[in-house]
Phi, psi and omega in degrees: 000132181277166179299317181294325177293321178296313180297319179298318179293321180296324181295344179281343180279151173296158184305317182299319179290323176297321178295322178294319177295316178299319179296316179297318178296317180298319178298320179293317179297315178300319178296317179296314181294318178301320178296318181292332183273355179291146178295148181296149179280137179293137180259131180281163177300324180293319178295320179296318179296319179295318179295321179297317179297319179298313180294323180299317178297320179297316182292332178281327189250336185262110182289345180279350181265121180293144180269163179274075178227164177290127183288336182266005177092349179274147176291138182302321186282341182248005178299134184265150176290148176300139181278140178278116183261004184273000000 
């Protein structure tokens, strides 16, 4: 359902019901925003290691996941700066 279809359907409700829907929607938005504004949870070393292992398996087995390599074939550490010809 598109946004315009939702709005069109909402206009069919009486004003009191639209206000109740608006209040419920506003409460949900406030909860979502409140969740987003919470400080991030600290990640333990064990959780980080588990996530790293999971990603490592994905990078080894999933051909759709790009690897961390130089795309042009040059090693990242030995790539040379462009020479100034001016």
